[in-house]
C-alpha positions, 0 to 999 in steps of 0.5 A: 423451323423453316428450311435452313439456307444451305452453304455448300463451303464454310471458307472465306466466302460461304462462312461470313455468310453463314456466320452473319446469317446464322447470328441473324436468326437464318436457318442455316446449314453449312458444309465442309470437307475439312473435319476440324473447321466443321467441328469448330463451327458447330461447337464452339463457333466460327470466330470472325476476325478483323477490323470490320467486325469480330464476334463469334458465333456458333453455326450448325456444319457438317462434312459431305457425307453427314448430310441427310435431306434436300435442300431449296436454297443452296449457296455455292461457295468453294474453290472455281476448281472444285465446283464440278466435284462439289455439284455431284455431291450436292445434286441429290440433296438439292429439292425439285423447286431448288436453286445452286447460288454460286458465290465464287470467283470465275464463271461458276455459273456456267458449270453449274447450269450444265450440272442442275439446269439453267431454271435451277442456277442463280449467280452472285458477285462478291468483293469483301475481302476474306480469308481462311485463317484455320479451324474454325477462324476467318479474317473479314478485311474489309466490305466490298461490292455484292451482287445478285442475280438471275443468270437469265436476266429476270428477276423471280420472287427468289432472287429478291428473297436471295438479295435481302439475305444478302442484305442481311450481311451487305447492306448495299448489296445490289440486284440487278438484271445483267449479273454478267456484266459484274462476273465479267468486271471481276475477271478483269479485275481478278486477272491483275489480282493473278499478276500481284500474287507472282510477286510476295508484294501487297495489292497496293504496292503492285497497283501503285507501282508504275512499272508494273502498270503497264502489264496489269493494265495490258492484262485487264484490256485483253478480258475486256476485249472477250467481254466486248466480243461476249456481248457484254457490258461490264460494269465498275466496283470498288475502284475498277472502272471496266470502261476505262480498259475497253477497246480505244480507251486512254490511258489516263482512264487506265492509270486513274483505275490502278491508283483506285484500285490502290488506294481501295486495297489499302483500306484491308486488313487483307492486304494479300489476294487468296491466291497469294495466300494458294501459294505462299501459304496453303501451298496448294493449287489456285483458281488460275485454269477455271478464271484466267485459262476459262477466259483465254478458252473462250477468247479463242472462239472469237479468234482473240489473242491473250499473250499476256493471259496465256503468259500469266497462266504459264507463270502461276503454274511456273510458282505452283510446282516450284519452277519459279519464286514469287517475285518482281522479276517473275512479274515482270516476265509479263512486262517482256510480253509487251515488248 
């Protein structure tokens, strides 16, 4: 039997990949820290629910303390803030000729490379909609862009093989020589998604509200300015058009991108972001620091001011720590920054 693909983190992203690969006959082993979820996946099976497709698939799954052996292919699918801790646990299980692929939000490839080396790090961009509903249950709300590529811009045998695996799940998956372009595009979109989580409203309602448009556009413009300073040319996906938010771009293009994002998100069963679920449902810390905060830190290295991103981080922390409620008024604390 072929060596399994090890998926570290069996939640919304990793769980769906594991279920699809296992159903296709790929040898998969998942690792997760929630014992009840581990047991459900390995016994009764992982239930993929929602409008895209529904099925139940048994997927071998263990807790980190039960994992044995080494693996050449490890997909890391944990929250960004858990990256370093997960890497410390998985490093002994990474084969000498192996690699870690980041199926996460943010620029975690940098963190992974610091732990295991640049040569053993691969990047991926995922934008499909999914939520962990409970032990053994994941909502697959909508299909979205999936991209994979080496962080040094090369294409190797392993890159092509991982692209083939991702096509099992998403036939339109892209193999790119410029993964950073997609990751920075997602950071621009992601900043706006964090802003939508300041309210209890759906993503679509946020993107469609003209009063919220200026702050959403301002956030994306701050991120795109930083991307340009980093020498990155962000790529479009699923309604997000980076060129519309680049320095000198017209307001018309930015408003059209917001309208396209409202349309894209109106077609999913995942009406709210994972950020919203962290705040309102799971009552836990979000990824705001390793995503939005990390981008603002890069901006400071270039001497770029980021008043909207900085305020967004503060507002998310306020909600996390109970100082503010999720509301339209909280959202418009961002709008005030523009005045």
